[in-house]
PyMOL CGO cylinders between C-alpha atoms (Angstrom):
from pymol import cmd
from pymol.cgo import CYLINDER

trace = [
    CYLINDER, 3.89, -20.96, -6.40, 6.63, -19.31, -4.44, 0.3, 1, 1, 1, 1, 1, 1,
    CYLINDER, 6.63, -19.31, -4.44, 4.47, -16.84, -2.44, 0.3, 1, 1, 1, 1, 1, 1,
    CYLINDER, 4.47, -16.84, -2.44, 7.43, -14.46, -2.21, 0.3, 1, 1, 1, 1, 1, 1,
    CYLINDER, 7.43, -14.46, -2.21, 6.15, -11.15, -3.48, 0.3, 1, 1, 1, 1, 1, 1,
    CYLINDER, 6.15, -11.15, -3.48, 3.29, -9.47, -5.26, 0.3, 1, 1, 1, 1, 1, 1,
    CYLINDER, 3.29, -9.47, -5.26, 4.04, -6.90, -7.95, 0.3, 1, 1, 1, 1, 1, 1,
    CYLINDER, 4.04, -6.90, -7.95, 1.63, -4.65, -9.80, 0.3, 1, 1, 1, 1, 1, 1,
    CYLINDER, 1.63, -4.65, -9.80, 2.38, -1.84, -12.22, 0.3, 1, 1, 1, 1, 1, 1,
    CYLINDER, 2.38, -1.84, -12.22, 0.19, 0.80, -13.82, 0.3, 1, 1, 1, 1, 1, 1,
    CYLINDER, 0.19, 0.80, -13.82, 0.70, 4.03, -15.71, 0.3, 1, 1, 1, 1, 1, 1,
    CYLINDER, 0.70, 4.03, -15.71, -1.36, 7.07, -14.74, 0.3, 1, 1, 1, 1, 1, 1,
    CYLINDER, -1.36, 7.07, -14.74, -1.68, 10.51, -16.30, 0.3, 1, 1, 1, 1, 1, 1,
    CYLINDER, -1.68, 10.51, -16.30, -0.69, 12.33, -13.14, 0.3, 1, 1, 1, 1, 1, 1,
    CYLINDER, -0.69, 12.33, -13.14, 2.61, 13.74, -11.94, 0.3, 1, 1, 1, 1, 1, 1,
    CYLINDER, 2.61, 13.74, -11.94, 4.72, 11.81, -9.42, 0.3, 1, 1, 1, 1, 1, 1,
    CYLINDER, 4.72, 11.81, -9.42, 4.01, 14.62, -6.92, 0.3, 1, 1, 1, 1, 1, 1,
    CYLINDER, 4.01, 14.62, -6.92, 0.25, 14.06, -7.19, 0.3, 1, 1, 1, 1, 1, 1,
    CYLINDER, 0.25, 14.06, -7.19, 0.63, 10.27, -7.08, 0.3, 1, 1, 1, 1, 1, 1,
    CYLINDER, 0.63, 10.27, -7.08, 2.82, 10.48, -3.97, 0.3, 1, 1, 1, 1, 1, 1,
    CYLINDER, 2.82, 10.48, -3.97, 0.11, 12.48, -2.18, 0.3, 1, 1, 1, 1, 1, 1,
    CYLINDER, 0.11, 12.48, -2.18, -2.54, 9.94, -3.22, 0.3, 1, 1, 1, 1, 1, 1,
    CYLINDER, -2.54, 9.94, -3.22, -0.62, 6.89, -1.95, 0.3, 1, 1, 1, 1, 1, 1,
    CYLINDER, -0.62, 6.89, -1.95, 0.59, 8.52, 1.27, 0.3, 1, 1, 1, 1, 1, 1,
    CYLINDER, 0.59, 8.52, 1.27, -2.10, 10.87, 2.62, 0.3, 1, 1, 1, 1, 1, 1,
    CYLINDER, -2.10, 10.87, 2.62, -5.10, 9.61, 4.59, 0.3, 1, 1, 1, 1, 1, 1,
    CYLINDER, -5.10, 9.61, 4.59, -7.68, 11.76, 2.79, 0.3, 1, 1, 1, 1, 1, 1,
    CYLINDER, -7.68, 11.76, 2.79, -6.65, 10.14, -0.50, 0.3, 1, 1, 1, 1, 1, 1,
    CYLINDER, -6.65, 10.14, -0.50, -5.96, 6.59, 0.77, 0.3, 1, 1, 1, 1, 1, 1,
    CYLINDER, -5.96, 6.59, 0.77, -9.54, 6.43, 2.02, 0.3, 1, 1, 1, 1, 1, 1,
    CYLINDER, -9.54, 6.43, 2.02, -10.81, 7.23, -1.49, 0.3, 1, 1, 1, 1, 1, 1,
    CYLINDER, -10.81, 7.23, -1.49, -9.24, 4.28, -3.29, 0.3, 1, 1, 1, 1, 1, 1,
    CYLINDER, -9.24, 4.28, -3.29, -8.24, 1.67, -0.69, 0.3, 1, 1, 1, 1, 1, 1,
    CYLINDER, -8.24, 1.67, -0.69, -9.54, 1.87, 2.86, 0.3, 1, 1, 1, 1, 1, 1,
    CYLINDER, -9.54, 1.87, 2.86, -12.65, 3.32, 4.48, 0.3, 1, 1, 1, 1, 1, 1,
    CYLINDER, -12.65, 3.32, 4.48, -10.47, 5.49, 6.72, 0.3, 1, 1, 1, 1, 1, 1,
    CYLINDER, -10.47, 5.49, 6.72, -6.78, 6.03, 7.38, 0.3, 1, 1, 1, 1, 1, 1,
    CYLINDER, -6.78, 6.03, 7.38, -4.59, 7.88, 9.84, 0.3, 1, 1, 1, 1, 1, 1,
    CYLINDER, -4.59, 7.88, 9.84, -0.92, 8.11, 8.96, 0.3, 1, 1, 1, 1, 1, 1,
    CYLINDER, -0.92, 8.11, 8.96, 1.79, 10.70, 8.34, 0.3, 1, 1, 1, 1, 1, 1,
    CYLINDER, 1.79, 10.70, 8.34, 4.21, 10.25, 5.46, 0.3, 1, 1, 1, 1, 1, 1,
    CYLINDER, 4.21, 10.25, 5.46, 7.21, 10.38, 7.79, 0.3, 1, 1, 1, 1, 1, 1,
    CYLINDER, 7.21, 10.38, 7.79, 9.63, 7.47, 8.31, 0.3, 1, 1, 1, 1, 1, 1,
    CYLINDER, 9.63, 7.47, 8.31, 8.91, 5.85, 11.66, 0.3, 1, 1, 1, 1, 1, 1,
    CYLINDER, 8.91, 5.85, 11.66, 5.36, 7.22, 11.87, 0.3, 1, 1, 1, 1, 1, 1,
    CYLINDER, 5.36, 7.22, 11.87, 2.81, 4.70, 13.11, 0.3, 1, 1, 1, 1, 1, 1,
    CYLINDER, 2.81, 4.70, 13.11, -0.73, 4.94, 11.81, 0.3, 1, 1, 1, 1, 1, 1,
    CYLINDER, -0.73, 4.94, 11.81, -3.71, 2.81, 10.99, 0.3, 1, 1, 1, 1, 1, 1,
    CYLINDER, -3.71, 2.81, 10.99, -5.81, 1.65, 8.09, 0.3, 1, 1, 1, 1, 1, 1,
    CYLINDER, -5.81, 1.65, 8.09, -9.52, 1.08, 8.76, 0.3, 1, 1, 1, 1, 1, 1,
    CYLINDER, -9.52, 1.08, 8.76, -12.07, -0.99, 6.87, 0.3, 1, 1, 1, 1, 1, 1,
    CYLINDER, -12.07, -0.99, 6.87, -15.76, -1.00, 7.70, 0.3, 1, 1, 1, 1, 1, 1,
    CYLINDER, -15.76, -1.00, 7.70, -17.04, 0.94, 10.68, 0.3, 1, 1, 1, 1, 1, 1,
    CYLINDER, -17.04, 0.94, 10.68, -13.77, 0.24, 12.51, 0.3, 1, 1, 1, 1, 1, 1,
    CYLINDER, -13.77, 0.24, 12.51, -14.53, -3.46, 12.02, 0.3, 1, 1, 1, 1, 1, 1,
    CYLINDER, -14.53, -3.46, 12.02, -10.94, -4.01, 10.91, 0.3, 1, 1, 1, 1, 1, 1,
    CYLINDER, -10.94, -4.01, 10.91, -8.17, -1.70, 12.10, 0.3, 1, 1, 1, 1, 1, 1,
    CYLINDER, -8.17, -1.70, 12.10, -4.67, -2.51, 10.85, 0.3, 1, 1, 1, 1, 1, 1,
    CYLINDER, -4.67, -2.51, 10.85, -1.59, -0.70, 12.17, 0.3, 1, 1, 1, 1, 1, 1,
    CYLINDER, -1.59, -0.70, 12.17, 1.07, 0.45, 9.72, 0.3, 1, 1, 1, 1, 1, 1,
    CYLINDER, 1.07, 0.45, 9.72, 4.55, 1.90, 10.13, 0.3, 1, 1, 1, 1, 1, 1,
    CYLINDER, 4.55, 1.90, 10.13, 6.04, 4.18, 7.49, 0.3, 1, 1, 1, 1, 1, 1,
    CYLINDER, 6.04, 4.18, 7.49, 9.46, 2.86, 6.49, 0.3, 1, 1, 1, 1, 1, 1,
    CYLINDER, 9.46, 2.86, 6.49, 10.39, 5.29, 3.71, 0.3, 1, 1, 1, 1, 1, 1,
    CYLINDER, 10.39, 5.29, 3.71, 8.87, 8.51, 2.44, 0.3, 1, 1, 1, 1, 1, 1,
    CYLINDER, 8.87, 8.51, 2.44, 10.90, 10.11, -0.34, 0.3, 1, 1, 1, 1, 1, 1,
    CYLINDER, 10.90, 10.11, -0.34, 8.57, 12.47, -2.20, 0.3, 1, 1, 1, 1, 1, 1,
    CYLINDER, 8.57, 12.47, -2.20, 7.83, 12.25, -5.03, 0.3, 1, 1, 1, 1, 1, 1,
    CYLINDER, 7.83, 12.25, -5.03, 9.39, 8.89, -5.83, 0.3, 1, 1, 1, 1, 1, 1,
    CYLINDER, 9.39, 8.89, -5.83, 8.96, 6.37, -3.01, 0.3, 1, 1, 1, 1, 1, 1,
    CYLINDER, 8.96, 6.37, -3.01, 6.54, 5.51, -0.22, 0.3, 1, 1, 1, 1, 1, 1,
    CYLINDER, 6.54, 5.51, -0.22, 6.89, 2.29, 1.80, 0.3, 1, 1, 1, 1, 1, 1,
    CYLINDER, 6.89, 2.29, 1.80, 5.24, 0.92, 4.91, 0.3, 1, 1, 1, 1, 1, 1,
    CYLINDER, 5.24, 0.92, 4.91, 5.03, -2.24, 6.99, 0.3, 1, 1, 1, 1, 1, 1,
    CYLINDER, 5.03, -2.24, 6.99, 1.74, -3.85, 8.00, 0.3, 1, 1, 1, 1, 1, 1,
    CYLINDER, 1.74, -3.85, 8.00, 0.16, -7.20, 8.91, 0.3, 1, 1, 1, 1, 1, 1,
    CYLINDER, 0.16, -7.20, 8.91, 2.05, -7.47, 12.17, 0.3, 1, 1, 1, 1, 1, 1,
    CYLINDER, 2.05, -7.47, 12.17, 1.59, -10.64, 14.24, 0.3, 1, 1, 1, 1, 1, 1,
    CYLINDER, 1.59, -10.64, 14.24, -1.19, -10.18, 16.78, 0.3, 1, 1, 1, 1, 1, 1,
    CYLINDER, -1.19, -10.18, 16.78, -2.17, -6.91, 15.06, 0.3, 1, 1, 1, 1, 1, 1,
    CYLINDER, -2.17, -6.91, 15.06, 0.28, -4.84, 17.11, 0.3, 1, 1, 1, 1, 1, 1,
    CYLINDER, 0.28, -4.84, 17.11, 3.27, -2.88, 15.81, 0.3, 1, 1, 1, 1, 1, 1,
    CYLINDER, 3.27, -2.88, 15.81, 6.37, -4.83, 16.75, 0.3, 1, 1, 1, 1, 1, 1,
    CYLINDER, 6.37, -4.83, 16.75, 9.66, -3.86, 15.13, 0.3, 1, 1, 1, 1, 1, 1,
    CYLINDER, 9.66, -3.86, 15.13, 11.23, -7.14, 16.25, 0.3, 1, 1, 1, 1, 1, 1,
    CYLINDER, 11.23, -7.14, 16.25, 8.61, -9.25, 14.45, 0.3, 1, 1, 1, 1, 1, 1,
    CYLINDER, 8.61, -9.25, 14.45, 8.27, -9.99, 10.78, 0.3, 1, 1, 1, 1, 1, 1,
    CYLINDER, 8.27, -9.99, 10.78, 5.63, -8.06, 8.86, 0.3, 1, 1, 1, 1, 1, 1,
    CYLINDER, 5.63, -8.06, 8.86, 4.74, -7.39, 5.25, 0.3, 1, 1, 1, 1, 1, 1,
    CYLINDER, 4.74, -7.39, 5.25, 6.39, -4.52, 3.37, 0.3, 1, 1, 1, 1, 1, 1,
    CYLINDER, 6.39, -4.52, 3.37, 4.47, -2.52, 0.75, 0.3, 1, 1, 1, 1, 1, 1,
    CYLINDER, 4.47, -2.52, 0.75, 6.47, -0.21, -1.51, 0.3, 1, 1, 1, 1, 1, 1,
    CYLINDER, 6.47, -0.21, -1.51, 5.15, 2.28, -4.06, 0.3, 1, 1, 1, 1, 1, 1,
    CYLINDER, 5.15, 2.28, -4.06, 7.87, 3.28, -6.55, 0.3, 1, 1, 1, 1, 1, 1,
    CYLINDER, 7.87, 3.28, -6.55, 6.88, 6.29, -8.64, 0.3, 1, 1, 1, 1, 1, 1,
    CYLINDER, 6.88, 6.29, -8.64, 8.75, 6.99, -11.88, 0.3, 1, 1, 1, 1, 1, 1,
    CYLINDER, 8.75, 6.99, -11.88, 8.05, 9.82, -14.32, 0.3, 1, 1, 1, 1, 1, 1,
    CYLINDER, 8.05, 9.82, -14.32, 6.93, 8.35, -17.63, 0.3, 1, 1, 1, 1, 1, 1,
    CYLINDER, 6.93, 8.35, -17.63, 5.97, 10.63, -20.51, 0.3, 1, 1, 1, 1, 1, 1,
    CYLINDER, 5.97, 10.63, -20.51, 3.40, 13.07, -19.18, 0.3, 1, 1, 1, 1, 1, 1,
    CYLINDER, 3.40, 13.07, -19.18, 2.46, 10.77, -16.29, 0.3, 1, 1, 1, 1, 1, 1,
    CYLINDER, 2.46, 10.77, -16.29, 3.83, 8.34, -13.76, 0.3, 1, 1, 1, 1, 1, 1,
    CYLINDER, 3.83, 8.34, -13.76, 4.59, 4.64, -13.67, 0.3, 1, 1, 1, 1, 1, 1,
    CYLINDER, 4.59, 4.64, -13.67, 3.43, 3.25, -10.32, 0.3, 1, 1, 1, 1, 1, 1,
    CYLINDER, 3.43, 3.25, -10.32, 5.10, 0.02, -9.28, 0.3, 1, 1, 1, 1, 1, 1,
    CYLINDER, 5.10, 0.02, -9.28, 3.68, -1.63, -6.17, 0.3, 1, 1, 1, 1, 1, 1,
    CYLINDER, 3.68, -1.63, -6.17, 5.62, -4.44, -4.52, 0.3, 1, 1, 1, 1, 1, 1,
    CYLINDER, 5.62, -4.44, -4.52, 4.52, -6.33, -1.42, 0.3, 1, 1, 1, 1, 1, 1,
    CYLINDER, 4.52, -6.33, -1.42, 7.06, -8.69, 0.18, 0.3, 1, 1, 1, 1, 1, 1,
    CYLINDER, 7.06, -8.69, 0.18, 7.61, -10.69, 3.34, 0.3, 1, 1, 1, 1, 1, 1,
    CYLINDER, 7.61, -10.69, 3.34, 5.04, -13.46, 3.03, 0.3, 1, 1, 1, 1, 1, 1,
    CYLINDER, 5.04, -13.46, 3.03, 7.46, -16.37, 3.51, 0.3, 1, 1, 1, 1, 1, 1,
    CYLINDER, 7.46, -16.37, 3.51, 9.17, -14.59, 6.40, 0.3, 1, 1, 1, 1, 1, 1,
    CYLINDER, 9.17, -14.59, 6.40, 5.94, -14.41, 8.42, 0.3, 1, 1, 1, 1, 1, 1,
    CYLINDER, 5.94, -14.41, 8.42, 6.41, -17.97, 9.66, 0.3, 1, 1, 1, 1, 1, 1,
    CYLINDER, 6.41, -17.97, 9.66, 2.91, -19.02, 8.66, 0.3, 1, 1, 1, 1, 1, 1,
    CYLINDER, 2.91, -19.02, 8.66, 2.02, -22.66, 8.08, 0.3, 1, 1, 1, 1, 1, 1,
    CYLINDER, 2.02, -22.66, 8.08, 1.79, -23.52, 4.37, 0.3, 1, 1, 1, 1, 1, 1,
    CYLINDER, 1.79, -23.52, 4.37, -2.02, -23.30, 4.23, 0.3, 1, 1, 1, 1, 1, 1,
    CYLINDER, -2.02, -23.30, 4.23, -2.10, -19.90, 5.96, 0.3, 1, 1, 1, 1, 1, 1,
    CYLINDER, -2.10, -19.90, 5.96, 0.73, -18.61, 3.76, 0.3, 1, 1, 1, 1, 1, 1,
    CYLINDER, 0.73, -18.61, 3.76, -1.16, -19.62, 0.63, 0.3, 1, 1, 1, 1, 1, 1,
    CYLINDER, -1.16, -19.62, 0.63, -4.43, -18.14, 1.94, 0.3, 1, 1, 1, 1, 1, 1,
    CYLINDER, -4.43, -18.14, 1.94, -2.87, -14.82, 2.95, 0.3, 1, 1, 1, 1, 1, 1,
    CYLINDER, -2.87, -14.82, 2.95, -0.93, -14.53, -0.30, 0.3, 1, 1, 1, 1, 1, 1,
    CYLINDER, -0.93, -14.53, -0.30, -4.05, -15.20, -2.39, 0.3, 1, 1, 1, 1, 1, 1,
    CYLINDER, -4.05, -15.20, -2.39, -6.06, -12.66, -0.35, 0.3, 1, 1, 1, 1, 1, 1,
    CYLINDER, -6.06, -12.66, -0.35, -3.42, -9.99, -0.92, 0.3, 1, 1, 1, 1, 1, 1,
    CYLINDER, -3.42, -9.99, -0.92, -3.22, -10.81, -4.65, 0.3, 1, 1, 1, 1, 1, 1,
    CYLINDER, -3.22, -10.81, -4.65, -7.01, -10.42, -4.91, 0.3, 1, 1, 1, 1, 1, 1,
    CYLINDER, -7.01, -10.42, -4.91, -6.85, -7.21, -2.88, 0.3, 1, 1, 1, 1, 1, 1,
    CYLINDER, -6.85, -7.21, -2.88, -4.20, -5.55, -5.04, 0.3, 1, 1, 1, 1, 1, 1,
    CYLINDER, -4.20, -5.55, -5.04, -5.99, -6.78, -8.18, 0.3, 1, 1, 1, 1, 1, 1,
    CYLINDER, -5.99, -6.78, -8.18, -8.98, -4.77, -6.96, 0.3, 1, 1, 1, 1, 1, 1,
    CYLINDER, -8.98, -4.77, -6.96, -7.31, -1.74, -5.38, 0.3, 1, 1, 1, 1, 1, 1,
    CYLINDER, -7.31, -1.74, -5.38, -4.53, -0.92, -7.87, 0.3, 1, 1, 1, 1, 1, 1,
    CYLINDER, -4.53, -0.92, -7.87, -7.08, -0.27, -10.66, 0.3, 1, 1, 1, 1, 1, 1,
    CYLINDER, -7.08, -0.27, -10.66, -9.13, 1.77, -8.16, 0.3, 1, 1, 1, 1, 1, 1,
    CYLINDER, -9.13, 1.77, -8.16, -5.98, 3.82, -7.48, 0.3, 1, 1, 1, 1, 1, 1,
    CYLINDER, -5.98, 3.82, -7.48, -5.67, 4.48, -11.22, 0.3, 1, 1, 1, 1, 1, 1,
    CYLINDER, -5.67, 4.48, -11.22, -9.36, 5.40, -11.51, 0.3, 1, 1, 1, 1, 1, 1,
    CYLINDER, -9.36, 5.40, -11.51, -9.18, 7.72, -8.50, 0.3, 1, 1, 1, 1, 1, 1,
    CYLINDER, -9.18, 7.72, -8.50, -6.10, 9.48, -9.90, 0.3, 1, 1, 1, 1, 1, 1,
    CYLINDER, -6.10, 9.48, -9.90, -7.84, 9.93, -13.28, 0.3, 1, 1, 1, 1, 1, 1,
    CYLINDER, -7.84, 9.93, -13.28, -10.87, 11.54, -11.57, 0.3, 1, 1, 1, 1, 1, 1,
    CYLINDER, -10.87, 11.54, -11.57, -8.66, 13.69, -9.34, 0.3, 1, 1, 1, 1, 1, 1,
    CYLINDER, -8.66, 13.69, -9.34, -6.59, 15.01, -12.25, 0.3, 1, 1, 1, 1, 1, 1,
    CYLINDER, -6.59, 15.01, -12.25, -9.70, 15.60, -14.39, 0.3, 1, 1, 1, 1, 1, 1,
    CYLINDER, -9.70, 15.60, -14.39, -11.25, 17.83, -11.70, 0.3, 1, 1, 1, 1, 1, 1,
    CYLINDER, -11.25, 17.83, -11.70, -8.14, 19.88, -10.94, 0.3, 1, 1, 1, 1, 1, 1,
]
cmd.load_cgo(trace, "trace")
């Protein structure tokens, strides 16, 4: 395995505008991915993702926010602190109109650049693969429920 990037793609019956809100706003992120979130969809904004009762708090930095087509952020900083000079993982949501809905393409990159030993690289990569395998379908399910109730 190369452990270079993770890519997932789904189609949802929601507009790119709705999808952008769901992948970039804390009140939606906490419905399909985290237990809590605090972030603004503004390039350079620093926020946090929270799992459990603040058991795991992960800082993120918004890299790009181009509604309604692109939202990208960096996370998994060394030592758990935002450091622009250090390598971190980059998550990008590309949103493309497709029929009456949106094609969501998620790409996470930067694993090899983290400088991890081979065993840690493999472990982290596999954990992120398992995470996106769980949370991307939850994103689709959440969007389906959200659109059905609006």
